[in-house]
VOPAGU-2260 file (C-alpha; in pm, 1 decimal, decimal comma):
REM VOPAGU-2260
SITE   aa  ch    i         X         Y         Z
SITE  MET   A    0    5570,8   17028,5   -9510,5
SITE  SER   A    1    5485,1   17401,0   -9326,9
SITE  SER   A    2    5624,8   17469,4   -9004,0
SITE  PRO   A    3    5450,8   17438,7   -8693,0
SITE  ARG   A    4    5249,6   17724,7   -8582,7
SITE  VAL   A    5    5301,0   17795,3   -8198,3
SITE  LEU   A    6    5105,5   18063,7   -8006,8
SITE  PHE   A    7    5331,9   18212,1   -7740,1
SITE  ALA   A    8    5221,7   18385,8   -7438,7
SITE  GLY   A    9    5329,4   18430,2   -7051,7
SITE  LEU   A   10    5176,3   18525,9   -6704,8
SITE  PHE   A   11    5417,0   18566,2   -6421,4
SITE  HIS   A   12    5277,0   18648,6   -6121,7
SITE  GLU   A   13    5354,5   18474,1   -5750,8
SITE  THR   A   14    5065,9   18610,9   -5547,4
SITE  HIS   A   15    5050,5   18669,3   -5160,6
SITE  THR   A   16    4685,2   18712,0   -5061,3
SITE  PHE   A   17    4750,8   18840,1   -4721,4
SITE  LEU   A   18    4894,4   19119,4   -4804,9
SITE  GLU   A   19    4703,4   19452,7   -4782,3
SITE  GLY   A   20    4594,2   19624,9   -5141,1
SITE  THR   A   21    4590,8   19475,1   -5473,6
SITE  THR   A   22    4867,4   19474,6   -5764,4
SITE  GLU   A   23    4733,8   19681,5   -6047,7
SITE  LEU   A   24    4798,2   19658,4   -6414,3
SITE  SER   A   25    5039,4   19932,1   -6406,2
SITE  ASP   A   26    5265,8   19701,0   -6174,6
SITE  PHE   A   27    5302,1   19456,9   -6442,4
SITE  GLU   A   28    5569,1   19461,9   -6702,9
SITE  VAL   A   29    5346,6   19415,0   -7045,5
SITE  ARG   A   30    5463,6   19297,9   -7368,4
SITE  VAL   A   31    5251,9   19224,7   -7701,9
SITE  GLY   A   32    5293,6   19057,7   -8022,4
SITE  GLU   A   33    5627,7   19160,6   -8155,4
SITE  GLU   A   34    5785,3   19292,8   -7846,0
SITE  LEU   A   35    5782,5   18936,1   -7693,5
SITE  ARG   A   36    6087,4   18868,4   -7944,3
SITE  HIS   A   37    6309,7   19086,0   -7770,5
SITE  CYS   A   38    6353,8   18828,8   -7488,9
SITE  ALA   A   39    6499,5   18570,1   -7730,9
SITE  GLY   A   40    6805,8   18426,4   -7588,7
SITE  ASP   A   41    6808,9   18628,5   -7234,9
SITE  SER   A   42    6814,2   18431,4   -6936,4
SITE  SER   A   43    6427,1   18420,9   -6875,6
SITE  PRO   A   44    6212,3   18136,4   -6946,3
SITE  LEU   A   45    6071,4   18295,6   -7241,0
SITE  GLY   A   46    6389,7   18383,4   -7341,8
SITE  GLY   A   47    6491,0   17990,8   -7338,4
SITE  ALA   A   48    6162,9   17903,7   -7513,9
SITE  LEU   A   49    6191,0   18138,2   -7757,7
SITE  GLU   A   50    6584,7   18021,5   -7849,6
SITE  SER   A   51    6416,3   17672,0   -7889,9
SITE  ALA   A   52    6137,3   17786,3   -8107,3
SITE  GLY   A   53    6415,8   17943,7   -8330,8
SITE  ALA   A   54    6597,3   17617,1   -8346,6
SITE  PHE   A   55    6306,3   17419,2   -8395,9
SITE  GLY   A   56    6185,6   17635,7   -8707,9
SITE  TRP   A   57    5869,8   17708,9   -8565,0
SITE  ASP   A   58    5625,9   17942,2   -8712,2
SITE  LEU   A   59    5611,4   18144,7   -8399,5
SITE  VAL   A   60    5291,9   18379,9   -8303,8
SITE  PRO   A   61    5390,8   18588,3   -8005,0
SITE  ALA   A   62    5101,6   18702,8   -7836,9
SITE  VAL   A   63    5137,1   18850,2   -7504,1
SITE  ASP   A   64    5351,7   18845,5   -7162,9
SITE  PHE   A   65    5264,1   19004,7   -6829,7
SITE  ARG   A   66    5490,4   18984,4   -6584,8
SITE  ALA   A   67    5515,8   19143,8   -6207,1
SITE  ALA   A   68    5681,9   19119,4   -5869,8
SITE  PRO   A   69    5552,0   18902,7   -5608,7
SITE  SER   A   70    5305,2   19110,7   -5467,8
SITE  ALA   A   71    4908,1   19140,2   -5342,3
SITE  THR   A   72    4610,3   18990,9   -5475,9
SITE  VAL   A   73    4611,9   19064,6   -5849,2
SITE  ALA   A   74    4336,6   19332,8   -5956,5
SITE  ASP   A   75    4054,9   19145,7   -6181,9
SITE  GLU   A   76    4135,3   19397,5   -6456,0
SITE  VAL   A   77    4473,0   19234,1   -6534,7
SITE  ILE   A   78    4326,2   18944,8   -6591,0
SITE  GLU   A   79    4072,6   19080,6   -6831,9
SITE  SER   A   80    4341,8   19251,7   -7006,9
SITE  PHE   A   81    4576,5   18975,0   -7037,4
SITE  TRP   A   82    4296,2   18764,5   -7175,2
SITE  ARG   A   83    4180,0   19034,5   -7431,7
SITE  GLU   A   84    4534,1   19069,7   -7578,4
SITE  LEU   A   85    4554,1   18688,9   -7588,5
SITE  ALA   A   86    4201,6   18606,0   -7740,9
SITE  SER   A   87    4292,6   18886,5   -8006,5
SITE  ARG   A   88    4606,1   18738,8   -8095,4
SITE  ILE   A   89    4509,4   18348,8   -8153,6
SITE  PRO   A   90    4526,2   18278,9   -8544,0
SITE  GLN   A   91    4257,2   18059,4   -8732,1
SITE  LYS   A   92    4529,6   17822,6   -8803,1
SITE  LEU   A   93    4727,7   17691,2   -8529,4
SITE  ASP   A   94    4920,9   17369,5   -8426,4
SITE  ALA   A   95    4997,7   17446,5   -8060,3
SITE  VAL   A   96    5033,3   17671,0   -7766,0
SITE  TYR   A   97    5334,4   17743,0   -7537,6
SITE  LEU   A   98    5285,2   17942,1   -7186,7
SITE  VAL   A   99    5539,4   18094,4   -6978,0
SITE  LEU   A  100    5326,8   18053,0   -6608,1
SITE  HIS   A  101    5400,5   18098,3   -6260,3
SITE  GLY   A  102    5115,6   17880,9   -6121,5
SITE  ALA   A  103    5040,7   18066,3   -5818,5
SITE  MET   A  104    4850,5   18361,7   -5915,4
SITE  VAL   A  105    4540,5   18455,5   -5760,3
SITE  SER   A  106    4272,0   18764,5   -5878,2
SITE  GLN   A  107    4009,4   18910,8   -5686,1
SITE  SER   A  108    3746,1   18668,5   -5881,8
SITE  HIS   A  109    3984,7   18389,8   -5925,0
SITE  LEU   A  110    4143,3   18167,6   -5669,4
SITE  ASP   A  111    4322,5   17964,7   -5988,8
SITE  VAL   A  112    4405,9   18260,2   -6257,5
SITE  GLU   A  113    4589,6   18008,1   -6429,5
SITE  GLY   A  114    4305,6   17743,0   -6452,7
SITE  GLU   A  115    4067,0   18007,2   -6556,8
SITE  ILE   A  116    4323,7   18121,0   -6808,1
SITE  LEU   A  117    4393,8   17766,9   -6933,4
SITE  GLY   A  118    3955,2   17684,4   -6969,4
SITE  ARG   A  119    3916,1   18011,9   -7168,8
SITE  LEU   A  120    4194,6   17958,7   -7395,1
SITE  ARG   A  121    4100,6   17577,5   -7442,0
SITE  GLN   A  122    3770,8   17680,2   -7558,6
SITE  ARG   A  123    3912,2   17891,4   -7807,9
SITE  VAL   A  124    4168,3   17647,3   -7952,9
SITE  GLY   A  125    4036,1   17303,5   -7914,6
SITE  ASP   A  126    4240,5   17016,9   -7888,3
SITE  VAL   A  127    4559,0   17181,6   -8005,7
SITE  PRO   A  128    4874,5   17059,6   -7782,8
SITE  ILE   A  129    4909,7   17291,9   -7494,0
SITE  PHE   A  130    5247,7   17287,5   -7337,4
SITE  GLY   A  131    5460,6   17515,4   -7131,6
SITE  VAL   A  132    5666,7   17557,2   -6785,3
SITE  PHE   A  133    5570,2   17684,7   -6453,5
SITE  ASP   A  134    5742,9   17769,3   -6102,0
SITE  LEU   A  135    5825,1   17542,2   -5858,8
SITE  HIS   A  136    5640,4   17736,4   -5616,4
SITE  ALA   A  137    5308,7   17710,8   -5822,1
SITE  ASN   A  138    5028,6   17579,9   -5646,6
SITE  PHE   A  139    4863,4   17351,1   -5895,8
SITE  THR   A  140    4519,7   17246,2   -5974,3
SITE  GLN   A  141    4301,2   16951,3   -6123,1
SITE  ARG   A  142    4168,5   17225,7   -6365,7
SITE  MET   A  143    4560,5   17308,8   -6477,0
SITE  ALA   A  144    4638,3   16912,4   -6507,9
SITE  ASP   A  145    4296,8   16875,4   -6739,9
SITE  LEU   A  146    4334,5   17153,1   -6945,7
SITE  ALA   A  147    4719,7   17146,1   -7028,8
SITE  ASN   A  148    4916,5   16849,6   -7190,9
SITE  CYS   A  149    5213,9   16921,2   -7031,4
SITE  LEU   A  150    5349,4   17181,2   -6831,6
SITE  VAL   A  151    5718,6   17180,1   -6676,2
SITE  ALA   A  152    5818,1   17274,3   -6372,5
SITE  TYR   A  153    6151,4   17425,6   -6234,3
SITE  ARG   A  154    6371,6   17171,4   -6077,0
SITE  GLU   A  155    6620,4   17394,7   -5877,2
SITE  ASN   A  156    6547,7   17600,3   -5558,7
SITE  PRO   A  157    6697,1   17879,5   -5627,7
SITE  HIS   A  158    6535,6   17870,0   -5964,6
SITE  THR   A  159    6874,3   17848,4   -6156,4
SITE  ASP   A  160    6700,5   17619,8   -6387,1
SITE  GLY   A  161    6373,2   17862,5   -6521,0
SITE  ARG   A  162    6538,0   17921,7   -6843,3
SITE  ALA   A  163    6677,4   17521,5   -6885,7
SITE  ALA   A  164    6304,3   17385,7   -6786,6
SITE  ALA   A  165    6133,2   17611,6   -7026,6
SITE  LYS   A  166    6349,0   17489,7   -7318,2
SITE  ILE   A  167    6305,8   17150,7   -7193,4
SITE  ALA   A  168    5911,9   17193,0   -7219,2
SITE  ALA   A  169    6008,3   17295,8   -7578,5
SITE  GLU   A  170    6190,5   16994,4   -7635,9
SITE  LEU   A  171    5851,1   16845,0   -7515,8
SITE  LEU   A  172    5635,5   16991,6   -7744,4
SITE  GLN   A  173    5884,4   16910,7   -8047,9
SITE  ARG   A  174    5848,4   16561,2   -7957,1
SITE  ALA   A  175    5460,3   16603,5   -7978,8
SITE  LEU   A  176    5465,7   16782,5   -8289,2
SITE  THR   A  177    5655,0   16508,8   -8491,3
SITE  THR   A  178    5529,8   16229,9   -8342,3
SITE  HIS   A  179    5222,7   16334,6   -8354,4
SITE  GLN   A  180    5164,5   16173,2   -7983,7
SITE  VAL   A  181    5010,7   16400,3   -7740,2
SITE  PRO   A  182    5033,0   16348,3   -7356,2
SITE  ARG   A  183    4811,0   16388,5   -7081,2
SITE  THR   A  184    4874,8   16507,7   -6710,0
SITE  TYR   A  185    4775,0   16317,5   -6387,7
SITE  TRP   A  186    4809,0   16545,0   -6037,9
SITE  HIS   A  187    4813,9   16487,7   -5671,5
SITE  HIS   A  188    4822,1   16682,1   -5399,6
SITE  PRO   A  189    4893,9   16559,0   -5042,8
SITE  PRO   A  190    4759,9   16749,8   -4772,2
SITE  VAL   A  191    5109,4   16879,2   -4665,3
SITE  MET   A  192    5193,3   17275,0   -4701,0
SITE  TRP   A  193    5580,1   17427,1   -4656,5
SITE  PRO   A  194    5701,6   17791,0   -4597,1
SITE  PRO   A  195    5960,8   17881,7   -4839,1
SITE  THR   A  196    6241,8   17841,1   -4605,8
SITE  GLY   A  197    6174,0   17469,6   -4626,3
SITE  THR   A  198    6152,2   17435,6   -4989,9
SITE  ALA   A  199    6531,2   17448,3   -5077,4
SITE  THR   A  200    6626,1   17169,4   -5322,5
SITE  CYS   A  201    6934,9   17125,4   -5189,1
SITE  THR   A  202    6835,0   16984,3   -4872,9
SITE  ALA   A  203    6558,7   16770,2   -4764,5
SITE  PRO   A  204    6240,7   16738,0   -4843,3
SITE  MET   A  205    6286,8   16848,2   -5154,0
SITE  HIS   A  206    6603,0   16690,9   -5274,5
SITE  LEU   A  207    6485,8   16336,3   -5185,3
SITE  LEU   A  208    6158,3   16411,4   -5353,7
SITE  GLU   A  209    6364,6   16574,0   -5670,8
SITE  ALA   A  210    6560,7   16279,3   -5675,5
SITE  ALA   A  211    6279,1   16052,9   -5637,5
SITE  ALA   A  212    6100,6   16234,7   -5968,3
SITE  ARG   A  213    6410,5   16195,8   -6179,5
SITE  ALA   A  214    6417,8   15792,3   -6093,0
SITE  LEU   A  215    6086,8   15739,9   -6191,0
SITE  GLU   A  216    6119,0   15945,0   -6536,7
SITE  SER   A  217    6449,3   15716,6   -6631,1
SITE  GLN   A  218    6218,5   15427,9   -6479,1
SITE  ASN   A  219    5930,9   15458,5   -6657,1
SITE  PRO   A  220    6000,2   15553,6   -7074,1
SITE  GLU   A  221    5609,1   15686,6   -7113,9
SITE  PHE   A  222    5653,1   15959,0   -6855,0
SITE  TRP   A  223    5746,6   16289,9   -7040,0
SITE  ALA   A  224    5805,6   16479,6   -6717,7
SITE  VAL   A  225    5758,5   16391,2   -6346,0
SITE  ASN   A  226    5709,5   16729,4   -6140,9
SITE  VAL   A  227    5784,7   16824,6   -5792,0
SITE  VAL   A  228    5543,5   17139,6   -5718,6
SITE  ALA   A  229    5650,1   17275,7   -5348,7
SITE  GLY   A  230    5362,3   17479,6   -5358,4
SITE  PHE   A  231    5322,0   17867,2   -5230,8
SITE  SER   A  232    5183,0   17897,2   -4906,9
SITE  PHE   A  233    5123,1   18252,6   -4898,5
SITE  ALA   A  234    4853,7   18188,2   -5150,8
SITE  ASP   A  235    4534,2   18112,2   -4954,5
SITE  THR   A  236    4332,3   17871,8   -5236,4
SITE  PRO   A  237    4215,9   17533,3   -5212,2
SITE  ASP   A  238    4545,1   17354,2   -5376,9
SITE  THR   A  239    4782,1   17539,1   -5179,2
SITE  GLY   A  240    5096,7   17332,5   -5076,2
SITE  VAL   A  241    5270,4   17039,1   -5188,1
SITE  SER   A  242    5173,0   16852,5   -5509,0
SITE  PHE   A  243    5274,7   16604,2   -5806,5
SITE  THR   A  244    5249,1   16578,9   -6171,4
SITE  VAL   A  245    5292,1   16337,5   -6398,3
SITE  VAL   A  246    5285,1   16373,1   -6786,5
SITE  THR   A  247    5259,1   16070,7   -6950,3
SITE  MET   A  248    5136,3   15877,8   -7236,6
SITE  GLY   A  249    5117,8   15582,9   -7074,0
SITE  ALA   A  250    4819,3   15386,7   -6845,9
SITE  GLU   A  251    4651,9   15615,5   -6561,3
SITE  ASP   A  252    4739,3   15372,9   -6317,7
SITE  ALA   A  253    5099,8   15386,2   -6387,3
SITE  ALA   A  254    5092,2   15752,5   -6308,4
SITE  ARG   A  255    4843,6   15707,0   -6030,2
SITE  LEU   A  256    5124,1   15468,3   -5871,7
SITE  ALA   A  257    5412,2   15731,8   -5925,5
SITE  LEU   A  258    5194,8   16020,7   -5765,2
SITE  GLU   A  259    5119,7   15830,6   -5452,7
SITE  GLN   A  260    5545,0   15735,0   -5413,2
SITE  LEU   A  261    5560,6   16057,6   -5419,1
SITE  SER   A  262    5314,2   16189,8   -5176,9
SITE  THR   A  263    5403,9   15904,7   -4936,1
SITE  ILE   A  264    5772,5   16101,7   -4952,3
SITE  ALA   A  265    5603,4   16437,5   -4886,7
SITE  VAL   A  266    5391,1   16317,2   -4584,6
SITE  SER   A  267    5671,7   16129,2   -4409,9
SITE  LEU   A  268    5938,6   16412,5   -4447,9
SITE  ARG   A  269    5651,5   16682,0   -4353,6
SITE  ILE   A  270    5824,5   16760,7   -4048,3
SITE  ALA   A  271    6166,3   16857,2   -4223,7
SITE  GLY   A  272    5986,8   17084,7   -4478,6
SITE  ASP   A  273    5830,0   17289,2   -4181,2
SITE  ALA   A  274    6158,6   17504,6   -4136,1
SITE  THR   A  275    6048,3   17796,0   -3870,2
SITE  ASP   A  276    6319,9   18050,6   -3775,0
SITE  PRO   A  277    6513,7   18142,4   -3435,2
SITE  PRO   A  278    6400,9   18463,9   -3252,2
SITE  LEU   A  279    6563,9   18791,5   -3301,6
SITE  ALA   A  280    6729,7   18820,8   -2971,8
SITE  ALA   A  281    6893,5   18480,4   -2974,7
SITE  VAL   A  282    7067,8   18505,0   -3300,2
SITE  MET   A  283    7158,5   18884,7   -3241,0
SITE  ALA   A  284    7316,1   18735,6   -2894,8
SITE  LYS   A  285    7575,5   18534,7   -3159,7
SITE  LEU   A  286    7726,3   18889,2   -3291,2
SITE  ASP   A  287    7833,8   18982,7   -2930,6
SITE  PRO   A  288    8113,9   18978,5   -2994,3
SITE  LEU   A  289    8097,1   19050,8   -3382,5
SITE  PRO   A  290    8283,6   18742,7   -3513,0
SITE  SER   A  291    8550,3   18773,6   -3843,0
SITE  GLY   A  292    8397,9   18709,3   -4152,8
SITE  LEU   A  293    8084,6   18801,4   -4315,9
SITE  THR   A  294    7751,6   18741,6   -4125,8
SITE  VAL   A  295    7446,0   18738,2   -4350,7
SITE  LEU   A  296    7111,6   18792,1   -4182,7
SITE  VAL   A  297    6846,3   18632,9   -4337,4
SITE  GLU   A  298    6487,7   18748,9   -4288,3
SITE  PRO   A  299    6212,8   18535,1   -4449,1
SITE  SER   A  300    5920,6   18743,8   -4271,3
SITE  ASP   A  301    6026,3   19031,0   -4493,4
SITE  ASN   A  302    6126,4   18793,9   -4817,4
SITE  ILE   A  303    6086,0   19014,6   -5090,0
SITE  GLY   A  304    6079,4   18709,1   -5348,3
SITE  GLY   A  305    5739,7   18580,5   -5149,3
SITE  GLY   A  306    5586,9   18902,9   -5158,0
SITE  ALA   A  307    5687,6   19088,6   -4881,0
SITE  PRO   A  308    5706,0   19486,2   -4910,3
SITE  GLY   A  309    6103,5   19470,7   -4833,6
SITE  ASP   A  310    6075,2   19753,0   -4586,3
SITE  GLY   A  311    6025,8   19591,7   -4288,7
SITE  THR   A  312    6214,8   19741,6   -3956,5
SITE  GLY   A  313    6291,3   19468,9   -3745,2
SITE  LEU   A  314    6695,1   19385,2   -3836,4
SITE  LEU   A  315    6691,1   19768,5   -3913,3
SITE  ARG   A  316    6630,5   19817,4   -3557,3
SITE  ALA   A  317    6801,2   19577,9   -3413,3
SITE  LEU   A  318    7146,8   19659,5   -3620,8
SITE  VAL   A  319    7084,8   20040,7   -3483,5
SITE  ALA   A  320    7021,6   19926,2   -3104,8
SITE  ARG   A  321    7321,1   19727,7   -3124,5
SITE  ALA   A  322    7521,2   19947,6   -3295,4
SITE  ILE   A  323    7675,7   19666,6   -3505,9
SITE  PRO   A  324    7955,6   19807,2   -3731,9
SITE  ASN   A  325    8035,4   19757,1   -4104,7
SITE  ALA   A  326    7722,7   19652,7   -4173,6
SITE  ALA   A  327    7437,3   19702,5   -4492,3
SITE  ILE   A  328    7075,6   19685,1   -4496,4
SITE  ALA   A  329    6847,9   19736,0   -4839,8
SITE  ILE   A  330    6474,9   19897,0   -4753,8
SITE  ASN   A  331    6249,0   19951,4   -5069,2
SITE  ASP   A  332    6119,6   20319,7   -4928,1
SITE  PRO   A  333    6053,4   20530,8   -5241,0
SITE  GLU   A  334    5924,8   20800,9   -5066,1
SITE  ALA   A  335    6240,9   20851,3   -4853,6
SITE  VAL   A  336    6429,2   20837,0   -5193,3
SITE  ARG   A  337    6237,1   21140,9   -5334,4
SITE  GLN   A  338    6342,5   21317,2   -5024,2
SITE  LEU   A  339    6701,6   21226,2   -5093,0
SITE  GLN   A  340    6705,2   21301,1   -5442,1
SITE  PRO   A  341    6734,9   21700,6   -5472,9
SITE  LEU   A  342    7034,8   21683,4   -5192,5
SITE  ARG   A  343    7410,2   21667,3   -5259,9
SITE  PRO   A  344    7612,2   21392,7   -5126,0
SITE  GLY   A  345    7761,4   21480,7   -4767,0
SITE  THR   A  346    7426,6   21610,7   -4690,4
SITE  ARG   A  347    7310,7   21537,5   -4365,5
SITE  ILE   A  348    6926,9   21456,1   -4285,8
SITE  THR   A  349    6695,1   21297,1   -4052,4
SITE  LEU   A  350    6412,1   21114,4   -4205,8
SITE  PRO   A  351    6158,7   20810,0   -4135,4
SITE  ILE   A  352    6291,4   20462,0   -4302,8
SITE  GLY   A  353    6075,6   20175,1   -4379,8
SITE  GLY   A  354    5785,8   20054,8   -4191,3
SITE  LYS   A  355    5564,0   20167,6   -4458,6
SITE  GLY   A  356    5466,5   19850,7   -4631,0
SITE  SER   A  357    5271,6   19611,5   -4358,6
SITE  ARG   A  358    5048,6   19637,0   -4101,5
SITE  VAL   A  359    5245,0   19401,4   -3867,6
SITE  ASP   A  360    5544,1   19589,4   -3878,2
SITE  ALA   A  361    5661,7   19842,9   -3588,4
SITE  GLY   A  362    5659,3   20122,0   -3859,7
SITE  PRO   A  363    5900,5   20390,3   -3979,1
SITE  LEU   A  364    6230,7   20455,5   -3784,1
SITE  SER   A  365    6339,9   20793,9   -3795,6
SITE  LEU   A  366    6726,8   20794,6   -3830,3
SITE  GLU   A  367    7003,3   21086,3   -3880,9
SITE  VAL   A  368    7199,2   20968,6   -4204,5
SITE  GLU   A  369    7426,8   21083,0   -4421,4
SITE  LEU   A  370    7369,3   21055,1   -4805,1
SITE  ARG   A  371    7665,7   20869,4   -5037,5
SITE  ARG   A  372    7509,4   20856,2   -5291,7
SITE  VAL   A  373    7197,8   20857,0   -5554,3
SITE  SER   A  374    7127,6   20645,2   -5903,4
SITE  ASP   A  375    6893,0   20545,1   -6167,3
SITE  GLY   A  376    6917,0   20190,6   -5972,8
SITE  LYS   A  377    6963,8   19999,6   -6301,4
SITE  PHE   A  378    7215,5   19698,7   -6309,7
SITE  GLU   A  379    7309,4   19430,2   -6523,5
SITE  LEU   A  380    7278,5   19088,8   -6338,3
SITE  GLU   A  381    7666,6   18909,6   -6259,0
SITE  ASP   A  382    7438,6   18566,3   -6241,4
SITE  LYS   A  383    7265,9   18511,0   -6546,2
SITE  GLN   A  384    7142,2   18179,0   -6434,9
SITE  SER   A  385    7004,2   18305,4   -6081,3
SITE  HIS   A  386    6674,7   18320,8   -5922,8
SITE  LEU   A  387    6668,9   18671,0   -6008,9
SITE  ALA   A  388    6709,9   18603,2   -6381,1
SITE  SER   A  389    6428,0   18393,0   -6412,6
SITE  MET   A  390    6175,2   18654,5   -6302,7
SITE  VAL   A  391    6375,7   18983,6   -6501,4
SITE  GLY   A  392    6600,5   18860,8   -6752,7
SITE  ASP   A  393    6921,5   18981,9   -6776,1
SITE  HIS   A  394    6893,6   19315,3   -6634,6
SITE  CYS   A  395    6727,4   19426,7   -6323,3
SITE  ASP   A  396    6581,3   19809,2   -6245,5
SITE  MET   A  397    6529,3   19889,5   -5859,2
SITE  GLY   A  398    6397,9   20206,2   -5959,5
SITE  SER   A  399    6571,1   20552,0   -5813,3
SITE  CYS   A  400    6783,0   20441,5   -5553,4
SITE  ALA   A  401    6999,1   20650,7   -5264,3
SITE  VAL   A  402    7278,2   20482,5   -5031,4
SITE  VAL   A  403    7310,1   20662,9   -4705,2
SITE  ARG   A  404    7519,0   20597,8   -4403,3
SITE  HIS   A  405    7393,7   20584,9   -4034,6
SITE  ALA   A  406    7645,1   20652,2   -3753,6
SITE  ASN   A  407    7905,0   20562,0   -3978,7
SITE  ARG   A  408    7871,3   20208,1   -3918,1
SITE  LEU   A  409    7521,4   20159,3   -4122,3
SITE  THR   A  410    7514,2   20166,5   -4478,5
SITE  ILE   A  411    7158,0   20139,4   -4590,4
SITE  LEU   A  412    7044,0   20123,6   -4916,1
SITE  LEU   A  413    6726,2   20236,4   -5033,9
SITE  THR   A  414    6520,6   20155,4   -5338,2
SITE  SER   A  415    6221,9   20257,9   -5514,1
SITE  ARG   A  416    6103,6   19935,7   -5614,2
SITE  LYS   A  417    6146,1   19567,4   -5424,3
SITE  THR   A  418    6414,2   19386,2   -5548,2
SITE  PRO   A  419    6482,4   19063,2   -5436,3
SITE  PRO   A  420    6847,1   18967,5   -5291,1
SITE  PHE   A  421    6932,7   18739,4   -5552,2
SITE  ASP   A  422    7234,6   18912,4   -5711,7
SITE  LEU   A  423    7553,5   19047,5   -5580,0
SITE  GLY   A  424    7523,7   19337,4   -5906,1
SITE  GLN   A  425    7250,5   19499,1   -5650,3
SITE  TRP   A  426    7505,8   19599,0   -5397,8
SITE  ARG   A  427    7815,0   19644,6   -5640,5
SITE  SER   A  428    7610,6   19854,0   -5873,7
SITE  GLN   A  429    7578,6   20142,1   -5585,8
SITE  GLY   A  430    7924,8   20142,6   -5489,5
SITE  ILE   A  431    7889,7   19904,9   -5201,8
SITE  GLU   A  432    8158,6   19582,5   -5201,4
SITE  PRO   A  433    7960,6   19308,8   -4990,1
SITE  THR   A  434    8228,6   19090,5   -4947,6
SITE  GLU   A  435    8393,5   19400,3   -4711,2
SITE  LEU   A  436    8139,5   19389,0   -4499,8
SITE  SER   A  437    8116,4   19243,2   -4142,0
SITE  VAL   A  438    7732,6   19171,3   -4132,3
SITE  ILE   A  439    7449,2   19200,9   -4447,6
SITE  VAL   A  440    7096,8   19134,9   -4433,7
SITE  ALA   A  441    6905,7   18927,7   -4700,8
SITE  LYS   A  442    6526,2   19004,5   -4705,0
SITE  ALA   A  443    6468,8   18642,9   -4851,4
SITE  ALA   A  444    6422,1   18265,8   -4763,6
SITE  VAL   A  445    6603,9   18037,9   -4970,0
SITE  ALA   A  446    6681,7   18207,4   -5334,9
SITE  HIS   A  447    6953,9   18411,3   -5206,2
SITE  GLY   A  448    7181,8   18154,9   -5132,7
SITE  ARG   A  449    7316,0   18101,1   -5438,6
SITE  ALA   A  450    7469,8   18479,0   -5446,8
SITE  TYR   A  451    7545,9   18476,3   -5045,4
SITE  ASP   A  452    7689,5   18145,9   -4991,1
SITE  PRO   A  453    7993,6   18160,4   -5181,8
SITE  ILE   A  454    8075,9   18521,7   -4974,4
SITE  ALA   A  455    7921,9   18425,0   -4625,1
SITE  THR   A  456    8141,0   18312,4   -4374,1
SITE  ARG   A  457    7832,1   18201,8   -4134,9
SITE  MET   A  458    7433,6   18276,8   -4198,0
SITE  PHE   A  459    7175,8   18305,6   -3977,0
SITE  TRP   A  460    6793,8   18249,6   -4038,0
SITE  VAL   A  461    6615,8   18515,4   -3779,9
SITE  ASP   A  462    6226,7   18609,6   -3696,4
SITE  THR   A  463    6112,0   18899,3   -3727,2
SITE  PRO   A  464    5759,8   19070,2   -3745,3
SITE  GLY   A  465    5625,1   19065,9   -4131,0
SITE  PRO   A  466    5374,5   18896,8   -4384,7
SITE  CYS   A  467    5604,6   18612,4   -4494,0
SITE  SER   A  468    5646,1   18449,3   -4168,7
SITE  SER   A  469    5750,5   18081,5   -4198,1
SITE  ASN   A  470    5515,1   18018,3   -3917,9
SITE  LEU   A  471    5232,4   17934,7   -4119,9
SITE  ARG   A  472    5019,8   17835,1   -3806,7
SITE  SER   A  473    4985,3   18255,2   -3762,6
SITE  LEU   A  474    4806,9   18296,8   -4099,7
SITE  PRO   A  475    4447,5   18343,5   -4114,0
SITE  TYR   A  476    4363,5   18064,3   -4381,8
SITE  GLN   A  477    4013,7   18054,5   -4524,2
SITE  HIS   A  478    4027,1   17882,6   -4838,1
SITE  VAL   A  479    4290,9   17597,5   -4780,6
SITE  ARG   A  480    4148,9   17263,6   -4785,0
SITE  ARG   A  481    4154,5   17076,5   -4461,3
SITE  PRO   A  482    4306,8   16879,0   -4271,3
SITE  ILE   A  483    4650,5   16988,8   -4382,4
SITE  PHE   A  484    4985,6   16994,5   -4237,7
SITE  PRO   A  485    5094,7   17208,5   -4051,9
SITE  LEU   A  486    4794,0   17373,0   -3983,0
SITE  ASP   A  487    4634,0   17025,6   -3852,8
């Protein structure tokens, strides 16, 4: 008996549609054909799926993998380029398709990119099983449910289980290939939308929803997977928000009942998920006098993992104005790095820092700084199960970096590529030991917690000007299906 022939592809982008500009093809890391095999065994979802494919003895057909960091609306050229590469590698004989998706991708012409690609793919491959893995922060759609047989969501936020979820999806595909049973997916979207700050799976409402989903899986043998989808509220689409899917071989009525049970829980806990942040002045007052131990200031409005530019100056200005000692902040500012690269360590220079990536920011802050070091910005992740590993695998590239010091009390790590603060290797690779600091800024919402919770004495979330505000009522939605909480 020949090995099942399985086509592999990945398309991964979390799209923040309220950001200016577009995300171009040059912003994507692209692998085609045999290059995908290089990810086998690494810490990414693709790495986990490829490892399972080898264990199951599948005849792997590697097609294409496009990945980019969360950012603005994707240029249509990216979608068409991805499809050309994928379509050109679809073999005549095919037993299944395995996809690594995000689920919240939006292009200039397509509010549901994953649904569009699944539609084109289904037309080409016919009724072969389409399985795969997707991010918990997807905006799942009816089209995705209709066109894919089984997509498995991450179950943890921070996403410590991206690789594990990919392996679960591969195990389910193996089950379909060996039993010749192919499930279908049912989906429901209650009128609820939460900011990223309200979607941590260690607290309500997500903790309770995940527990309910696992209970439904154990109680219903015909359910192959029950997915809790937190949604990505910074993508303005008709299906933005919380949703649920049931992948089953059983009756539709049972799936619909389970979906209704989960939706009822989500609606009842809707206020708990609407996590907004306290004002800057109130939080900074807690640092006077400066308490002992490490204080982590979390800045969700400039959440790099949510697509923000990572160069917001709200907390930078506060640290400077209040002369907070022994503090550190990372700012994505390739222009500043370029100015510093030719200089020797010890050089003093005044340069504008940050404030270039968002119209809601106050703009660059001019500071006199001393250059401490420059580097290529590459580091190996200390935590191979981190949220960052689900995005990049084992290694991260921040682009060229410079470390500067202002007034001998504030350390600023300047990067050329915005880098989510999900791994302490970001600091240690640049000669900065985070445990020795008094204050550190994390431009994040939830996913920084795995790295910073073990070393923080206290953690304060702060509201500053930025495109990823937790106050969803402040965003100019046009496409979201109404009514929906908390907008209505």
